[in-house]
PyMOL Python script that loads the backbone (N, CA, C, O; Angstrom):
from pymol import cmd

cmd.read_pdbstr("""\
ATOM      1  N   MET A   1      25.893  11.876   8.417  1.00  0.00           N
ATOM      2  CA  MET A   1      24.680  11.431   9.080  1.00  0.00           C
ATOM      3  C   MET A   1      24.929  10.044   9.673  1.00  0.00           C
ATOM      4  O   MET A   1      25.473   9.164   9.005  1.00  0.00           O
ATOM      5  N   ILE A   2      24.537   9.860  10.902  1.00  0.00           N
ATOM      6  CA  ILE A   2      24.674   8.578  11.596  1.00  0.00           C
ATOM      7  C   ILE A   2      23.299   7.923  11.660  1.00  0.00           C
ATOM      8  O   ILE A   2      22.306   8.563  12.007  1.00  0.00           O
ATOM      9  N   THR A   3      23.257   6.643  11.322  1.00  0.00           N
ATOM     10  CA  THR A   3      22.004   5.894  11.389  1.00  0.00           C
ATOM     11  C   THR A   3      22.114   4.848  12.481  1.00  0.00           C
ATOM     12  O   THR A   3      23.097   4.112  12.564  1.00  0.00           O
ATOM     13  N   ALA A   4      21.088   4.796  13.314  1.00  0.00           N
ATOM     14  CA  ALA A   4      20.979   3.749  14.329  1.00  0.00           C
ATOM     15  C   ALA A   4      19.688   2.989  14.066  1.00  0.00           C
ATOM     16  O   ALA A   4      18.650   3.577  13.763  1.00  0.00           O
ATOM     17  N   ILE A   5      19.774   1.673  14.190  1.00  0.00           N
ATOM     18  CA  ILE A   5      18.609   0.810  14.056  1.00  0.00           C
ATOM     19  C   ILE A   5      18.276   0.348  15.469  1.00  0.00           C
ATOM     20  O   ILE A   5      19.098  -0.276  16.139  1.00  0.00           O
ATOM     21  N   VAL A   6      17.065   0.659  15.912  1.00  0.00           N
ATOM     22  CA  VAL A   6      16.686   0.350  17.290  1.00  0.00           C
ATOM     23  C   VAL A   6      15.591  -0.705  17.279  1.00  0.00           C
ATOM     24  O   VAL A   6      14.507  -0.476  16.742  1.00  0.00           O
ATOM     25  N   PHE A   7      15.873  -1.863  17.874  1.00  0.00           N
ATOM     26  CA  PHE A   7      14.886  -2.924  18.055  1.00  0.00           C
ATOM     27  C   PHE A   7      14.120  -2.605  19.337  1.00  0.00           C
ATOM     28  O   PHE A   7      14.721  -2.383  20.388  1.00  0.00           O
ATOM     29  N   VAL A   8      12.808  -2.586  19.245  1.00  0.00           N
ATOM     30  CA  VAL A   8      11.988  -2.188  20.382  1.00  0.00           C
ATOM     31  C   VAL A   8      11.043  -3.317  20.773  1.00  0.00           C
ATOM     32  O   VAL A   8      10.304  -3.837  19.937  1.00  0.00           O
ATOM     33  N   GLN A   9      11.074  -3.691  22.047  1.00  0.00           N
ATOM     34  CA  GLN A   9      10.073  -4.587  22.605  1.00  0.00           C
ATOM     35  C   GLN A   9       9.048  -3.690  23.286  1.00  0.00           C
ATOM     36  O   GLN A   9       9.395  -2.829  24.095  1.00  0.00           O
ATOM     37  N   ALA A  10       7.774  -3.908  22.945  1.00  0.00           N
ATOM     38  CA  ALA A  10       6.720  -3.043  23.461  1.00  0.00           C
ATOM     39  C   ALA A  10       5.643  -3.856  24.155  1.00  0.00           C
ATOM     40  O   ALA A  10       5.505  -5.059  23.931  1.00  0.00           O
ATOM     41  N   ASP A  11       4.890  -3.179  24.996  1.00  0.00           N
ATOM     42  CA  ASP A  11       3.701  -3.767  25.599  1.00  0.00           C
ATOM     43  C   ASP A  11       2.767  -4.146  24.458  1.00  0.00           C
ATOM     44  O   ASP A  11       2.337  -3.277  23.699  1.00  0.00           O
ATOM     45  N   VAL A  12       2.450  -5.417  24.328  1.00  0.00           N
ATOM     46  CA  VAL A  12       1.697  -5.940  23.187  1.00  0.00           C
ATOM     47  C   VAL A  12       0.374  -5.204  22.973  1.00  0.00           C
ATOM     48  O   VAL A  12      -0.042  -5.011  21.831  1.00  0.00           O
ATOM     49  N   GLY A  13      -0.275  -4.803  24.025  1.00  0.00           N
ATOM     50  CA  GLY A  13      -1.550  -4.114  23.901  1.00  0.00           C
ATOM     51  C   GLY A  13      -1.439  -2.670  23.452  1.00  0.00           C
ATOM     52  O   GLY A  13      -2.454  -2.021  23.197  1.00  0.00           O
ATOM     53  N   ARG A  14      -0.202  -2.151  23.348  1.00  0.00           N
ATOM     54  CA  ARG A  14      -0.010  -0.737  23.002  1.00  0.00           C
ATOM     55  C   ARG A  14       0.904  -0.536  21.802  1.00  0.00           C
ATOM     56  O   ARG A  14       1.382   0.577  21.582  1.00  0.00           O
ATOM     57  N   ILE A  15       1.158  -1.572  21.026  1.00  0.00           N
ATOM     58  CA  ILE A  15       2.127  -1.453  19.929  1.00  0.00           C
ATOM     59  C   ILE A  15       1.808  -0.297  18.982  1.00  0.00           C
ATOM     60  O   ILE A  15       2.715   0.483  18.691  1.00  0.00           O
ATOM     61  N   PRO A  16       0.582  -0.133  18.483  1.00  0.00           N
ATOM     62  CA  PRO A  16       0.325   0.986  17.564  1.00  0.00           C
ATOM     63  C   PRO A  16       0.575   2.357  18.200  1.00  0.00           C
ATOM     64  O   PRO A  16       1.135   3.245  17.557  1.00  0.00           O
ATOM     65  N   GLU A  17       0.164   2.532  19.457  1.00  0.00           N
ATOM     66  CA  GLU A  17       0.369   3.808  20.138  1.00  0.00           C
ATOM     67  C   GLU A  17       1.852   4.075  20.394  1.00  0.00           C
ATOM     68  O   GLU A  17       2.324   5.200  20.230  1.00  0.00           O
ATOM     69  N   VAL A  18       2.578   3.038  20.795  1.00  0.00           N
ATOM     70  CA  VAL A  18       4.014   3.168  21.030  1.00  0.00           C
ATOM     71  C   VAL A  18       4.717   3.535  19.724  1.00  0.00           C
ATOM     72  O   VAL A  18       5.577   4.416  19.704  1.00  0.00           O
ATOM     73  N   ALA A  19       4.350   2.860  18.637  1.00  0.00           N
ATOM     74  CA  ALA A  19       4.961   3.143  17.334  1.00  0.00           C
ATOM     75  C   ALA A  19       4.718   4.585  16.916  1.00  0.00           C
ATOM     76  O   ALA A  19       5.634   5.253  16.436  1.00  0.00           O
ATOM     77  N   GLU A  20       3.504   5.069  17.090  1.00  0.00           N
ATOM     78  CA  GLU A  20       3.187   6.446  16.697  1.00  0.00           C
ATOM     79  C   GLU A  20       3.953   7.459  17.538  1.00  0.00           C
ATOM     80  O   GLU A  20       4.435   8.465  17.018  1.00  0.00           O
ATOM     81  N   GLU A  21       4.063   7.195  18.823  1.00  0.00           N
ATOM     82  CA  GLU A  21       4.787   8.132  19.689  1.00  0.00           C
ATOM     83  C   GLU A  21       6.280   8.137  19.354  1.00  0.00           C
ATOM     84  O   GLU A  21       6.904   9.197  19.314  1.00  0.00           O
ATOM     85  N   ILE A  22       6.850   6.957  19.113  1.00  0.00           N
ATOM     86  CA  ILE A  22       8.267   6.896  18.728  1.00  0.00           C
ATOM     87  C   ILE A  22       8.473   7.615  17.410  1.00  0.00           C
ATOM     88  O   ILE A  22       9.443   8.358  17.261  1.00  0.00           O
ATOM     89  N   ALA A  23       7.580   7.410  16.444  1.00  0.00           N
ATOM     90  CA  ALA A  23       7.716   8.041  15.126  1.00  0.00           C
ATOM     91  C   ALA A  23       7.673   9.559  15.212  1.00  0.00           C
ATOM     92  O   ALA A  23       8.210  10.237  14.336  1.00  0.00           O
ATOM     93  N   SER A  24       7.050  10.104  16.238  1.00  0.00           N
ATOM     94  CA  SER A  24       6.950  11.554  16.371  1.00  0.00           C
ATOM     95  C   SER A  24       8.176  12.184  17.026  1.00  0.00           C
ATOM     96  O   SER A  24       8.290  13.408  17.077  1.00  0.00           O
ATOM     97  N   LEU A  25       9.095  11.353  17.528  1.00  0.00           N
ATOM     98  CA  LEU A  25      10.282  11.899  18.195  1.00  0.00           C
ATOM     99  C   LEU A  25      11.245  12.523  17.189  1.00  0.00           C
ATOM    100  O   LEU A  25      11.466  11.955  16.120  1.00  0.00           O
ATOM    101  N   PRO A  26      11.820  13.679  17.510  1.00  0.00           N
ATOM    102  CA  PRO A  26      12.847  14.265  16.634  1.00  0.00           C
ATOM    103  C   PRO A  26      14.026  13.302  16.493  1.00  0.00           C
ATOM    104  O   PRO A  26      14.510  12.761  17.486  1.00  0.00           O
ATOM    105  N   GLY A  27      14.482  13.091  15.269  1.00  0.00           N
ATOM    106  CA  GLY A  27      15.587  12.182  15.005  1.00  0.00           C
ATOM    107  C   GLY A  27      15.149  10.810  14.545  1.00  0.00           C
ATOM    108  O   GLY A  27      15.951  10.062  13.986  1.00  0.00           O
ATOM    109  N   VAL A  28      13.893  10.463  14.769  1.00  0.00           N
ATOM    110  CA  VAL A  28      13.360   9.168  14.318  1.00  0.00           C
ATOM    111  C   VAL A  28      12.761   9.370  12.938  1.00  0.00           C
ATOM    112  O   VAL A  28      11.827  10.154  12.770  1.00  0.00           O
ATOM    113  N   SER A  29      13.305   8.655  11.935  1.00  0.00           N
ATOM    114  CA  SER A  29      12.818   8.841  10.569  1.00  0.00           C
ATOM    115  C   SER A  29      11.713   7.858  10.193  1.00  0.00           C
ATOM    116  O   SER A  29      10.833   8.194   9.401  1.00  0.00           O
ATOM    117  N   GLU A  30      11.749   6.644  10.755  1.00  0.00           N
ATOM    118  CA  GLU A  30      10.769   5.622  10.408  1.00  0.00           C
ATOM    119  C   GLU A  30      10.613   4.648  11.567  1.00  0.00           C
ATOM    120  O   GLU A  30      11.539   4.425  12.346  1.00  0.00           O
ATOM    121  N   VAL A  31       9.417   4.076  11.659  1.00  0.00           N
ATOM    122  CA  VAL A  31       9.162   3.006  12.626  1.00  0.00           C
ATOM    123  C   VAL A  31       8.386   1.916  11.899  1.00  0.00           C
ATOM    124  O   VAL A  31       7.404   2.192  11.210  1.00  0.00           O
ATOM    125  N   TYR A  32       8.835   0.677  12.058  1.00  0.00           N
ATOM    126  CA  TYR A  32       8.191  -0.464  11.409  1.00  0.00           C
ATOM    127  C   TYR A  32       7.684  -1.434  12.465  1.00  0.00           C
ATOM    128  O   TYR A  32       8.389  -1.730  13.429  1.00  0.00           O
ATOM    129  N   SER A  33       6.471  -1.928  12.287  1.00  0.00           N
ATOM    130  CA  SER A  33       5.950  -3.033  13.071  1.00  0.00           C
ATOM    131  C   SER A  33       6.412  -4.302  12.364  1.00  0.00           C
ATOM    132  O   SER A  33       6.224  -4.437  11.154  1.00  0.00           O
ATOM    133  N   VAL A  34       7.015  -5.236  13.101  1.00  0.00           N
ATOM    134  CA  VAL A  34       7.623  -6.408  12.475  1.00  0.00           C
ATOM    135  C   VAL A  34       7.227  -7.694  13.193  1.00  0.00           C
ATOM    136  O   VAL A  34       6.718  -7.672  14.314  1.00  0.00           O
ATOM    137  N   THR A  35       7.476  -8.814  12.515  1.00  0.00           N
ATOM    138  CA  THR A  35       7.264 -10.119  13.129  1.00  0.00           C
ATOM    139  C   THR A  35       8.558 -10.560  13.795  1.00  0.00           C
ATOM    140  O   THR A  35       9.619  -9.987  13.549  1.00  0.00           O
ATOM    141  N   GLY A  36       8.464 -11.569  14.630  1.00  0.00           N
ATOM    142  CA  GLY A  36       9.657 -12.103  15.271  1.00  0.00           C
ATOM    143  C   GLY A  36       9.706 -11.778  16.748  1.00  0.00           C
ATOM    144  O   GLY A  36       8.680 -11.502  17.370  1.00  0.00           O
ATOM    145  N   SER A  37      10.898 -11.811  17.300  1.00  0.00           N
ATOM    146  CA  SER A  37      11.060 -11.641  18.745  1.00  0.00           C
ATOM    147  C   SER A  37      11.007 -10.187  19.197  1.00  0.00           C
ATOM    148  O   SER A  37      10.980  -9.917  20.397  1.00  0.00           O
ATOM    149  N   ILE A  38      10.992  -9.244  18.251  1.00  0.00           N
ATOM    150  CA  ILE A  38      10.833  -7.832  18.601  1.00  0.00           C
ATOM    151  C   ILE A  38       9.534  -7.323  17.995  1.00  0.00           C
ATOM    152  O   ILE A  38       8.966  -7.955  17.104  1.00  0.00           O
ATOM    153  N   ASP A  39       9.073  -6.197  18.474  1.00  0.00           N
ATOM    154  CA  ASP A  39       7.783  -5.669  18.022  1.00  0.00           C
ATOM    155  C   ASP A  39       7.919  -4.544  17.002  1.00  0.00           C
ATOM    156  O   ASP A  39       7.132  -4.455  16.060  1.00  0.00           O
ATOM    157  N   LEU A  40       8.916  -3.691  17.190  1.00  0.00           N
ATOM    158  CA  LEU A  40       9.092  -2.524  16.331  1.00  0.00           C
ATOM    159  C   LEU A  40      10.562  -2.336  15.994  1.00  0.00           C
ATOM    160  O   LEU A  40      11.442  -2.702  16.774  1.00  0.00           O
ATOM    161  N   ILE A  41      10.818  -1.765  14.835  1.00  0.00           N
ATOM    162  CA  ILE A  41      12.164  -1.319  14.478  1.00  0.00           C
ATOM    163  C   ILE A  41      12.065   0.161  14.166  1.00  0.00           C
ATOM    164  O   ILE A  41      11.268   0.580  13.326  1.00  0.00           O
ATOM    165  N   ALA A  42      12.888   0.955  14.854  1.00  0.00           N
ATOM    166  CA  ALA A  42      12.921   2.399  14.628  1.00  0.00           C
ATOM    167  C   ALA A  42      14.258   2.760  13.982  1.00  0.00           C
ATOM    168  O   ALA A  42      15.311   2.289  14.410  1.00  0.00           O
ATOM    169  N   LEU A  43      14.204   3.597  12.953  1.00  0.00           N
ATOM    170  CA  LEU A  43      15.415   4.112  12.337  1.00  0.00           C
ATOM    171  C   LEU A  43      15.645   5.519  12.855  1.00  0.00           C
ATOM    172  O   LEU A  43      14.785   6.392  12.736  1.00  0.00           O
ATOM    173  N   VAL A  44      16.820   5.723  13.431  1.00  0.00           N
ATOM    174  CA  VAL A  44      17.195   7.023  13.980  1.00  0.00           C
ATOM    175  C   VAL A  44      18.312   7.574  13.104  1.00  0.00           C
ATOM    176  O   VAL A  44      19.328   6.911  12.895  1.00  0.00           O
ATOM    177  N   ARG A  45      18.124   8.786  12.593  1.00  0.00           N
ATOM    178  CA  ARG A  45      19.135   9.422  11.748  1.00  0.00           C
ATOM    179  C   ARG A  45      19.466  10.783  12.338  1.00  0.00           C
ATOM    180  O   ARG A  45      18.633  11.689  12.370  1.00  0.00           O
ATOM    181  N   VAL A  46      20.706  10.903  12.805  1.00  0.00           N
ATOM    182  CA  VAL A  46      21.151  12.132  13.475  1.00  0.00           C
ATOM    183  C   VAL A  46      22.580  12.463  13.053  1.00  0.00           C
ATOM    184  O   VAL A  46      23.207  11.699  12.320  1.00  0.00           O
ATOM    185  N   ARG A  47      23.085  13.587  13.511  1.00  0.00           N
ATOM    186  CA  ARG A  47      24.416  14.046  13.107  1.00  0.00           C
ATOM    187  C   ARG A  47      25.546  13.615  14.036  1.00  0.00           C
ATOM    188  O   ARG A  47      26.711  13.656  13.641  1.00  0.00           O
ATOM    189  N   SER A  48      25.228  13.202  15.260  1.00  0.00           N
ATOM    190  CA  SER A  48      26.303  12.845  16.191  1.00  0.00           C
ATOM    191  C   SER A  48      25.881  11.695  17.097  1.00  0.00           C
ATOM    192  O   SER A  48      24.696  11.404  17.261  1.00  0.00           O
ATOM    193  N   HIS A  49      26.895  11.048  17.680  1.00  0.00           N
ATOM    194  CA  HIS A  49      26.614   9.958  18.616  1.00  0.00           C
ATOM    195  C   HIS A  49      25.885  10.474  19.857  1.00  0.00           C
ATOM    196  O   HIS A  49      25.048   9.773  20.425  1.00  0.00           O
ATOM    197  N   ASP A  50      26.203  11.696  20.275  1.00  0.00           N
ATOM    198  CA  ASP A  50      25.504  12.273  21.422  1.00  0.00           C
ATOM    199  C   ASP A  50      24.014  12.396  21.156  1.00  0.00           C
ATOM    200  O   ASP A  50      23.200  12.218  22.063  1.00  0.00           O
ATOM    201  N   GLU A  51      23.652  12.701  19.907  1.00  0.00           N
ATOM    202  CA  GLU A  51      22.236  12.806  19.551  1.00  0.00           C
ATOM    203  C   GLU A  51      21.551  11.445  19.606  1.00  0.00           C
ATOM    204  O   GLU A  51      20.372  11.364  19.948  1.00  0.00           O
ATOM    205  N   ILE A  52      22.277  10.370  19.271  1.00  0.00           N
ATOM    206  CA  ILE A  52      21.697   9.025  19.390  1.00  0.00           C
ATOM    207  C   ILE A  52      21.352   8.767  20.850  1.00  0.00           C
ATOM    208  O   ILE A  52      20.275   8.258  21.163  1.00  0.00           O
ATOM    209  N   ALA A  53      22.264   9.116  21.733  1.00  0.00           N
ATOM    210  CA  ALA A  53      21.998   8.935  23.164  1.00  0.00           C
ATOM    211  C   ALA A  53      20.783   9.741  23.595  1.00  0.00           C
ATOM    212  O   ALA A  53      19.963   9.260  24.378  1.00  0.00           O
ATOM    213  N   ALA A  54      20.662  10.966  23.089  1.00  0.00           N
ATOM    214  CA  ALA A  54      19.513  11.808  23.458  1.00  0.00           C
ATOM    215  C   ALA A  54      18.214  11.211  22.951  1.00  0.00           C
ATOM    216  O   ALA A  54      17.221  11.181  23.677  1.00  0.00           O
ATOM    217  N   VAL A  55      18.210  10.736  21.711  1.00  0.00           N
ATOM    218  CA  VAL A  55      16.983  10.180  21.137  1.00  0.00           C
ATOM    219  C   VAL A  55      16.626   8.863  21.810  1.00  0.00           C
ATOM    220  O   VAL A  55      15.493   8.684  22.257  1.00  0.00           O
ATOM    221  N   VAL A  56      17.579   7.942  21.888  1.00  0.00           N
ATOM    222  CA  VAL A  56      17.264   6.597  22.385  1.00  0.00           C
ATOM    223  C   VAL A  56      17.157   6.560  23.903  1.00  0.00           C
ATOM    224  O   VAL A  56      16.125   6.160  24.442  1.00  0.00           O
ATOM    225  N   ALA A  57      18.200   6.968  24.589  1.00  0.00           N
ATOM    226  CA  ALA A  57      18.218   6.840  26.050  1.00  0.00           C
ATOM    227  C   ALA A  57      17.318   7.859  26.745  1.00  0.00           C
ATOM    228  O   ALA A  57      16.656   7.536  27.731  1.00  0.00           O
ATOM    229  N   ASP A  58      17.294   9.079  26.236  1.00  0.00           N
ATOM    230  CA  ASP A  58      16.551  10.132  26.928  1.00  0.00           C
ATOM    231  C   ASP A  58      15.083  10.228  26.528  1.00  0.00           C
ATOM    232  O   ASP A  58      14.264  10.712  27.308  1.00  0.00           O
ATOM    233  N   ARG A  59      14.734   9.769  25.309  1.00  0.00           N
ATOM    234  CA  ARG A  59      13.351   9.934  24.847  1.00  0.00           C
ATOM    235  C   ARG A  59      12.666   8.597  24.531  1.00  0.00           C
ATOM    236  O   ARG A  59      11.650   8.260  25.139  1.00  0.00           O
ATOM    237  N   LEU A  60      13.220   7.841  23.583  1.00  0.00           N
ATOM    238  CA  LEU A  60      12.569   6.619  23.110  1.00  0.00           C
ATOM    239  C   LEU A  60      12.356   5.626  24.247  1.00  0.00           C
ATOM    240  O   LEU A  60      11.268   5.067  24.380  1.00  0.00           O
ATOM    241  N   ASN A  61      13.367   5.403  25.058  1.00  0.00           N
ATOM    242  CA  ASN A  61      13.239   4.442  26.167  1.00  0.00           C
ATOM    243  C   ASN A  61      12.212   4.861  27.195  1.00  0.00           C
ATOM    244  O   ASN A  61      11.753   4.031  27.980  1.00  0.00           O
ATOM    245  N   LYS A  62      11.839   6.133  27.210  1.00  0.00           N
ATOM    246  CA  LYS A  62      10.885   6.639  28.196  1.00  0.00           C
ATOM    247  C   LYS A  62       9.453   6.698  27.672  1.00  0.00           C
ATOM    248  O   LYS A  62       8.549   7.130  28.387  1.00  0.00           O
ATOM    249  N   VAL A  63       9.241   6.268  26.430  1.00  0.00           N
ATOM    250  CA  VAL A  63       7.885   6.216  25.886  1.00  0.00           C
ATOM    251  C   VAL A  63       7.106   5.146  26.652  1.00  0.00           C
ATOM    252  O   VAL A  63       7.571   4.017  26.807  1.00  0.00           O
ATOM    253  N   ALA A  64       5.930   5.512  27.120  1.00  0.00           N
ATOM    254  CA  ALA A  64       5.092   4.552  27.854  1.00  0.00           C
ATOM    255  C   ALA A  64       4.781   3.362  26.965  1.00  0.00           C
ATOM    256  O   ALA A  64       4.294   3.525  25.846  1.00  0.00           O
ATOM    257  N   GLY A  65       5.062   2.163  27.463  1.00  0.00           N
ATOM    258  CA  GLY A  65       4.816   0.949  26.696  1.00  0.00           C
ATOM    259  C   GLY A  65       6.069   0.336  26.106  1.00  0.00           C
ATOM    260  O   GLY A  65       6.027  -0.790  25.610  1.00  0.00           O
ATOM    261  N   VAL A  66       7.197   1.060  26.147  1.00  0.00           N
ATOM    262  CA  VAL A  66       8.469   0.476  25.703  1.00  0.00           C
ATOM    263  C   VAL A  66       8.994  -0.389  26.842  1.00  0.00           C
ATOM    264  O   VAL A  66       9.220   0.089  27.954  1.00  0.00           O
ATOM    265  N   VAL A  67       9.185  -1.673  26.543  1.00  0.00           N
ATOM    266  CA  VAL A  67       9.639  -2.629  27.542  1.00  0.00           C
ATOM    267  C   VAL A  67      11.158  -2.776  27.507  1.00  0.00           C
ATOM    268  O   VAL A  67      11.788  -2.957  28.549  1.00  0.00           O
ATOM    269  N   GLY A  68      11.751  -2.699  26.305  1.00  0.00           N
ATOM    270  CA  GLY A  68      13.193  -2.826  26.161  1.00  0.00           C
ATOM    271  C   GLY A  68      13.627  -2.435  24.765  1.00  0.00           C
ATOM    272  O   GLY A  68      12.827  -2.424  23.830  1.00  0.00           O
ATOM    273  N   THR A  69      14.912  -2.111  24.633  1.00  0.00           N
ATOM    274  CA  THR A  69      15.462  -1.747  23.328  1.00  0.00           C
ATOM    275  C   THR A  69      16.842  -2.370  23.141  1.00  0.00           C
ATOM    276  O   THR A  69      17.527  -2.727  24.100  1.00  0.00           O
ATOM    277  N   GLU A  70      17.219  -2.484  21.883  1.00  0.00           N
ATOM    278  CA  GLU A  70      18.572  -2.910  21.500  1.00  0.00           C
ATOM    279  C   GLU A  70      18.955  -2.025  20.319  1.00  0.00           C
ATOM    280  O   GLU A  70      18.260  -2.005  19.303  1.00  0.00           O
ATOM    281  N   THR A  71      20.057  -1.296  20.450  1.00  0.00           N
ATOM    282  CA  THR A  71      20.445  -0.315  19.443  1.00  0.00           C
ATOM    283  C   THR A  71      21.671  -0.777  18.670  1.00  0.00           C
ATOM    284  O   THR A  71      22.650  -1.244  19.253  1.00  0.00           O
ATOM    285  N   HIS A  72      21.604  -0.638  17.347  1.00  0.00           N
ATOM    286  CA  HIS A  72      22.720  -0.982  16.456  1.00  0.00           C
ATOM    287  C   HIS A  72      23.092   0.259  15.654  1.00  0.00           C
ATOM    288  O   HIS A  72      22.223   0.912  15.076  1.00  0.00           O
ATOM    289  N   ILE A  73      24.380   0.586  15.618  1.00  0.00           N
ATOM    290  CA  ILE A  73      24.862   1.728  14.847  1.00  0.00           C
ATOM    291  C   ILE A  73      25.315   1.211  13.480  1.00  0.00           C
ATOM    292  O   ILE A  73      26.068   0.241  13.391  1.00  0.00           O
ATOM    293  N   ALA A  74      24.850   1.867  12.423  1.00  0.00           N
ATOM    294  CA  ALA A  74      25.222   1.454  11.067  1.00  0.00           C
ATOM    295  C   ALA A  74      26.575   2.053  10.695  1.00  0.00           C
ATOM    296  O   ALA A  74      26.825   3.230  10.957  1.00  0.00           O
ATOM    297  N   PHE A  75      27.452   1.247  10.084  1.00  0.00           N
ATOM    298  CA  PHE A  75      28.742   1.729   9.581  1.00  0.00           C
ATOM    299  C   PHE A  75      28.603   2.246   8.155  1.00  0.00           C
ATOM    300  O   PHE A  75      29.018   3.363   7.847  1.00  0.00           O
ATOM    301  N   ARG A  76      28.014   1.424   7.287  1.00  0.00           N
ATOM    302  CA  ARG A  76      27.837   1.766   5.875  1.00  0.00           C
ATOM    303  C   ARG A  76      26.452   1.353   5.425  1.00  0.00           C
ATOM    304  O   ARG A  76      25.825   0.470   6.011  1.00  0.00           O
ATOM    305  N   ALA A  77      25.984   2.011   4.368  1.00  0.00           N
ATOM    306  CA  ALA A  77      24.693   1.641   3.788  1.00  0.00           C
ATOM    307  C   ALA A  77      24.929   1.085   2.393  1.00  0.00           C
ATOM    308  O   ALA A  77      25.671   1.668   1.603  1.00  0.00           O
ATOM    309  N   TYR A  78      24.305  -0.029   2.096  1.00  0.00           N
ATOM    310  CA  TYR A  78      24.381  -0.646   0.781  1.00  0.00           C
ATOM    311  C   TYR A  78      22.955  -0.853   0.295  1.00  0.00           C
ATOM    312  O   TYR A  78      22.130  -1.435   0.999  1.00  0.00           O
ATOM    313  N   SER A  79      22.669  -0.376  -0.907  1.00  0.00           N
ATOM    314  CA  SER A  79      21.336  -0.628  -1.453  1.00  0.00           C
ATOM    315  C   SER A  79      21.401  -0.652  -2.966  1.00  0.00           C
ATOM    316  O   SER A  79      22.226   0.035  -3.569  1.00  0.00           O
ATOM    317  N   SER A  80      20.534  -1.441  -3.582  1.00  0.00           N
ATOM    318  CA  SER A  80      20.494  -1.508  -5.037  1.00  0.00           C
ATOM    319  C   SER A  80      20.047  -0.178  -5.616  1.00  0.00           C
ATOM    320  O   SER A  80      20.451   0.175  -6.724  1.00  0.00           O
ATOM    321  N   HIS A  81      19.220   0.568  -4.890  1.00  0.00           N
ATOM    322  CA  HIS A  81      18.780   1.883  -5.353  1.00  0.00           C
ATOM    323  C   HIS A  81      19.979   2.815  -5.533  1.00  0.00           C
ATOM    324  O   HIS A  81      20.065   3.521  -6.537  1.00  0.00           O
ATOM    325  N   ASP A  82      20.903   2.823  -4.573  1.00  0.00           N
ATOM    326  CA  ASP A  82      22.092   3.669  -4.664  1.00  0.00           C
ATOM    327  C   ASP A  82      22.968   3.269  -5.842  1.00  0.00           C
ATOM    328  O   ASP A  82      23.499   4.129  -6.545  1.00  0.00           O
ATOM    329  N   LEU A  83      23.121   1.966  -6.060  1.00  0.00           N
ATOM    330  CA  LEU A  83      23.946   1.497  -7.167  1.00  0.00           C
ATOM    331  C   LEU A  83      23.331   1.855  -8.512  1.00  0.00           C
ATOM    332  O   LEU A  83      24.044   2.270  -9.426  1.00  0.00           O
ATOM    333  N   GLU A  84      22.017   1.700  -8.645  1.00  0.00           N
ATOM    334  CA  GLU A  84      21.335   2.056  -9.884  1.00  0.00           C
ATOM    335  C   GLU A  84      21.482   3.540 -10.179  1.00  0.00           C
ATOM    336  O   GLU A  84      21.709   3.926 -11.326  1.00  0.00           O
ATOM    337  N   ALA A  85      21.355   4.375  -9.152  1.00  0.00           N
ATOM    338  CA  ALA A  85      21.490   5.819  -9.334  1.00  0.00           C
ATOM    339  C   ALA A  85      22.902   6.180  -9.793  1.00  0.00           C
ATOM    340  O   ALA A  85      23.072   7.056 -10.641  1.00  0.00           O
ATOM    341  N   ALA A  86      23.907   5.515  -9.244  1.00  0.00           N
ATOM    342  CA  ALA A  86      25.293   5.814  -9.613  1.00  0.00           C
ATOM    343  C   ALA A  86      25.563   5.430 -11.063  1.00  0.00           C
ATOM    344  O   ALA A  86      26.237   6.168 -11.781  1.00  0.00           O
ATOM    345  N   PHE A  87      25.043   4.280 -11.506  1.00  0.00           N
ATOM    346  CA  PHE A  87      25.283   3.825 -12.871  1.00  0.00           C
ATOM    347  C   PHE A  87      24.465   4.600 -13.896  1.00  0.00           C
ATOM    348  O   PHE A  87      24.801   4.589 -15.080  1.00  0.00           O
ATOM    349  N   SER A  88      23.405   5.268 -13.471  1.00  0.00           N
ATOM    350  CA  SER A  88      22.579   5.997 -14.429  1.00  0.00           C
ATOM    351  C   SER A  88      23.045   7.444 -14.632  1.00  0.00           C
ATOM    352  O   SER A  88      22.475   8.159 -15.456  1.00  0.00           O
ATOM    353  N   LEU A  89      24.062   7.881 -13.901  1.00  0.00           N
ATOM    354  CA  LEU A  89      24.567   9.241 -14.080  1.00  0.00           C
ATOM    355  C   LEU A  89      25.059   9.449 -15.507  1.00  0.00           C
ATOM    356  O   LEU A  89      25.861   8.663 -16.013  1.00  0.00           O
ATOM    357  N   GLY A  90      24.586  10.491 -16.143  1.00  0.00           N
ATOM    358  CA  GLY A  90      25.022  10.804 -17.491  1.00  0.00           C
ATOM    359  C   GLY A  90      24.439   9.912 -18.557  1.00  0.00           C
ATOM    360  O   GLY A  90      24.881   9.979 -19.704  1.00  0.00           O
ATOM    361  N   ALA A  91      23.470   9.084 -18.237  1.00  0.00           N
ATOM    362  CA  ALA A  91      22.914   8.132 -19.197  1.00  0.00           C
ATOM    363  C   ALA A  91      21.842   8.769 -20.081  1.00  0.00           C
ATOM    364  O   ALA A  91      21.297   8.097 -20.956  1.00  0.00           O
ATOM    365  N   GLU A  92      21.535  10.014 -19.877  1.00  0.00           N
ATOM    366  CA  GLU A  92      20.469  10.666 -20.651  1.00  0.00           C
ATOM    367  C   GLU A  92      20.921  11.065 -22.024  1.00  0.00           C
ATOM    368  O   GLU A  92      20.139  11.622 -22.794  1.00  0.00           O
TER     369      GLU A  92
END
""", "prot")
cmd.dss("prot")
cmd.show_as("cartoon", "prot")
cmd.util.cbc("prot")
cmd.orient("prot")
């Protein structure tokens, strides 16, 4: 599974609508409204790089109210939840 983190700049007056429409796109697992220089962060989880292009370039960028995007491809995932799960194997 490939994860892409997409920073989205949106029309300020349409942020909730833009977020909901992006969240409904196939391949988009989550959308967060955030503070800072960007308005939304979308997590895209797909099986191939071609699918990232389809989701981001062909669909997400065309959502009315999206002003700009910046896409980052994740190499590895690190989380305390994953580490806790690994150490608890067989602990019962």
